[in-house]
N, C-alpha and C positions, 0 to 999 in steps of 0.2 A: 504494500500500500504506500502510495506516495505521501510526502510530507504535506502536500496541499490537501489531499483527501483526509488525512488525520486532522489537520487544522479545521477543515470543514465540519467533520463529525464532532470535534470538541466544541466548535462554535455553535452548531445546531443544538447540541446537548445543553450547553450553557444557556442558550435562549429558552429552551424548553423548561429547564429548571427554574430560570428566572420567572417565566410565566406562571409556573405552578406555585412558586413562593408568593408571587403577587396575588394569585387567586386565593390561596389559603389566608394570606394577610387580609385581603378584602372581605372574605367571608367572616373572619374573626371580627373585623371592624363593624360589619353590619350587625352581627349578633350582639356585640357590645352596645352599639347604639340602640338596638331594639330593647335590650335589657334596661338600659338607662331610661328610655322613654317609659317603659313599664313601671320602673321604680318611681319616677316622678309622678306618674298618674296615680300610683298607689298612695303616695304621700299626700297628694292633693285631695284624693278621695277621703282618706282618713281625716285630714284637716277639715274637710267639708262636713264631716259627721261630728266634729268636735265643737260645733258652734253653740252659742247660747240659744239660738233659735231651735236647733235640733234637740237640745236639752229640754226646752219648753214642749216640743212635740212629744218627747219620751214621757215627760211628766203627765201631760194631758192624757195620753193613751193609757198610762198606768192607773190614773185616777178617775177616768170617765169611760162610760160605754160609748162606742161609736154607733150612731143610728144604723138601723139595719136595712133601710130602704132609701132610695133616691129622694123620695118626697120628704122623708124625715130630715135628710141632710139639707135639702133646700129650705126647710123651715127654720134652720138655725141662723143666727146672726152671721153676716157676711164674713167677719173676721174668723169665726169658728169654721165656716165652710172652707175658707182659704187655708187654714191650718191643717184641716183634714186632707185636703187635696194636695197641699204641698208635701206633707209627709209621705203620702202615697207615691207622689212623683219621685221623691228622693229614694224610696225603697225600690221603685220600678227601675230607675237608672242604675242603682247598685246591682240589682238582679241582672240587668242587661249587660253590665260590664263583666260580671262573673260569667254569665252565659257565653259571651263572646271571647272569654279567656283573657280579658284585659287586666283583671285582678283575680287573685286566687281565693277560692272558697275558704281555704284554711285561714286566711287573713280576716275575712268577715267573721268567721267563727270565733277567732281570738279577740276581735274588737267589739263585736255586738252579741255574740253568743246566741242564746235562744231568744233574744229579744225580737229578732226578725219573725220567728215563728209565733211568738206571743202576740206581736202586733198584727200579724196576718190573721190570726184567729179573730181579732177585734174587727178587722176590715172585711172579712170573708162574706158576711151576710150582705152588706151594702154593695160589695163588688159583684156578687152573684146576681143581685137585683138589677144592677146597672148593666150587666152584660147582656140583658135582653136588647139593649140599644147598641152596645159596643162590646162585641165578643172578645176584644183584645185588651180590655181594661185590666190593668194590674197583672197582666200575664207573667211578667218577669218577677214581680213581687211574690206571686204565688209560687212560681218555680223556685225562686231563691229560698223561700221559707221551707218548702218540701225538701230541697237538696240539703239545706243546713240541718234539718231535723234528721234526715238519713245519715248525713256525715257525722253528726255528733253521736248518734247511736253506734255507728260502726267504727268510730275513731275516738274513743274516750281518751281524755288526756288529764294529767295531773295539773292542777293550777300552779302557776309560777311560784306563788308564795309557799306552796307545799312541797316543791321539788327539793331534792337533797342538795346539800352544799356542793357536792361533786358536779352536779349537772348545771349549776348556776354559773353564769359568766362572772369573771373576776374583774 
């Protein structure tokens, strides 16, 4: 084999290896960027659930019954209707984000726990009544409540405060 042929083979091999290295690096960068976007979305979602307004929704749901029909909802003062609708929208969007894989079900379980299922039970009658007009109402809220309930039953975990000292971060 001539020197020219050897140089050509070495050059072609170097180009192919450079291409493969660039491809692997590019794939790694895309994955890192995707993970970073997901983490930012997760942080923003958690922060959105930690507002005073959401605390007020949680308190209201814990201490009051939600009307079971659309007509009963419509008979409430406007600010109460808005509160009920807003909370349902928040849970719907959270459910949609979990459904689409944007945030993990395990994170929702760790941050809200069975509160999603508890609040769904309060919203269920009103939602089923309203689904006569809109069959998609609160579909992801219901989906999320059911998935969380299943997840918590099949993946019980020890609360962080009860974990052994060995498993706690230092």
